[in-house]
N, C-alpha and C positions, 0 to 999 in steps of 0.2 A: 875519833868520836865526832869532832867538828865536821869532818868531811862527810860522814854518814848523815849527820843532821842536815847539812846543806843539800845532799842528794834527796833526802826525804822531803825537804821543803820544796825543791824543784819539782819532784814528782807530784806533790800535792797541788802545786800551781797548775801543772799540766792536766791533772784530773779535773780540777775546777774549770779550766778553760774548755775542756771537752764537754763537760756537763752544761756549761752556761752558753758557750758559743759554737760548740761543735768542732773546735780546732783540734787537730791531731798533730803532735810533734814527737819525734824520736821513737815512734812505735816500731816494733820489730815486724818486718815483712809488710809494711804499710807506708804509702807515700805520705809525706807531711801535707797537712791540709789546713790552710789558714781560713779565716772567716770569709775573706773575699772569694777564694776558690770555692768554698762551700756554697756561698750565695749564688755563684754562677752555674754550678753543676746541680745544685739542689733540686730544681724543678724536674730534672731528667731522671732522678734516682727512682722515684715511684714508678714511672713509665718503664724504666729498665727492668725493675723487679717483675712487673706484670708481663713484659715480653719474655723474660726467662721462664716464668711459670707457664705461660701459654705455649711456648715452644716445647716444654716438657710433656704437655698433654697431646700435642699435635704430631710431633716428630717421632720417628722410630726410636725405640729404646737402645741404650748402649751405643751412643754415637761415638765417632772417632775424634771429632773436632767441633768446636764452637767458633764461629766467625762473627764478629760484631763490626758492622760497617756504619760509618757516619757520613752524612751529607748535609751541607749547609753550615749555618752558624755553629752548631754543636761540634762540628769537626775541628773548629778552631780552639776549642777548650782542651784542658787536660782531661782526657776521657778515661784515664785508668780507673778512677773510682766508679764511673758509669758501667764500664765493662765488668768490674768486680760485682756490681749490684745485679747485673744480668746473671752472672754465675751463681750468686746466692739464691736467686729465684729459681733457676734451673735445677741446681743440685739438690735443693731442699725438696723439690717436688719429684724430680726424676729418680734420684738415688736415695731419697728418704734420709738426707743428711741434716738432721735436726740441729746439729751444732755448727753448721756452716755459717760463716760471717765474712765481713769484708776483708779481714786479715788472712784467714786461712783458706778462702775460696780457691785461689790459684793452686795451692798445694793439694787440696782435695780433688780438684779437676785433674791434675796430673796423676794422682793416685788411681783415678778411674780410667786412665789412659786417654784423657781428653786433651787435645792440643788446642790452645786458645790463641786466636789471632785477631788483630784489628786491621781495618781497611777503611779507606775513604772512597771506595767505589761501591755504589749502592744501586738499587733497582732504578730503572727508568720510571720517573714519577713526576706528577705535577706539583708535588709538595716542594716547598723551598727548603725544608729541613726534614731529616729522616734518621731514625735509628733502626737499623735492620739487623736481625739476629738469625743466623742460620746454623742448623745442626747438620753435620756432615757424617755420613756413614758409607764408606766406599765411594761409589759414584752417585749415591743418592743424597740430595740436598733438600732440606725442608726449611722454609724461611717465613718469619713473621716480621712485621715492621710497624713502627708507630711514629707519630709526629705530634706537633702542637698546632692547633688552630687558635691563634691568639694565646690565651693562657690555658686553654682546654686541651688536655692530652687525649689523643685518640689512637686506637689501633686501626691501621689502614690496609694491612695486607696479611692474609693468612694462607699459607701453603698454596701459593699459586693463584689466589683469588684476591682481587682488590675489593675489600669490604670494610666499611667503617663502623666501628663500635666502641663502646666505652672500655677503658683498661681495668675497670674495677667492677666487681659484681659476680652474680651467679649466671652461668651460661649453659646453653645447649647448642652444640655444634652438630649439624646434620649435613652429610654429603650424600647426594642422590643423583639418579639419572635425571636429565633435564627434560621433563615431560609434564603435561598438565595433571593437576590434581594432587600432587605430592605436598605442596605447601599447605593446601587446604586440609589434607589429612593430618599434617603435623599440628596445625592450629586446633583442629577438632579434638585430637588426642590430648593435647595440653588442657583444653577446656574441660574435657571429661574427667581429667585427673585433678581438676581444681588448681592448676598451675597457671598463674596470671603472667601474661607477656608484658614486660616493661618496654622493650624495644626489639625490633627485628631488622636484620640487614640481609640482603640477598646478593648473590654474585653468580654469574653464569660463565662457564667455559665452553664457548661455542665449538671449539675445535674438537674437544673430547666429549661433547654433549653431556656434561655433568654440571651440577650446580651445588652451591653450599648455602645453607641458611644458618645464620648466627643469631640466636635468640637470647636476649637478656631476660631472666625470669626473677620473680620476687621470692620464690621458694625453691628449694632443691627438688628436682623432678624425682619421683619415686622410682625404685628399681623396676617395678612392673611396667611403668610407662616406657622406660628405656628399652626393655625387652620387646614390648609391643612394637615400638618404632623400628627396632632392628630387624624384626621379622616381617616388616611391611615390604611388599614387592617394590623394587625401584630404589630403595634406600640402601646406600653402600656402607655407611658407618655413622654411628651416633656416639657423641662424647658429651659427658656432663662434667663441668668443673667450675671452680671458683677462683677468681683472680683478686 
């Protein structure tokens, strides 16, 4: 009885520490996480979640693997928790795993046939720090990446395009032929549908003569607008999502 009481007291202290400081100790299938480690990796967790969600929207479905690459100061941290946060964002959106969390994310990924790897080799970039997340399906690789400018998290790469945007909000992603008039058509269509543009980022692929427009909007674009854009000559694909 005394032993059970002592165990109960210890568990109560552990729960209290988790709720008050975020410390995790002796959890099953979860690395120990003290307050110092949580403080160091904490700023990266929200960005990691957004990158996982973004990848689920951009990459082909049913990928074979997820690779998370770290460049710069973040690569010197214990990145396991950051990688798990990428997985929770990806699995919740791509596989509708509502119950996924930091503890069960690796097991759920394995159950879906997804091999998870970490690397310190990342995209060639001017950023001094980078978290790069890739979905791999056969020979096809789709990559998104994010960084920090000071204390501000930013997404800086989406599927082959260097483009800077916020990691949180409602977005419209448009891929199109790189030719005059399309950006104007997109803007006019949004205005006609009373969808306000908060921010817009453009990127061109000169080799393939394509471009992407990433638009942060105040309200979710209606289905009629999305169908109108998808039927517009020169537009390759249109995606609407929230991060």
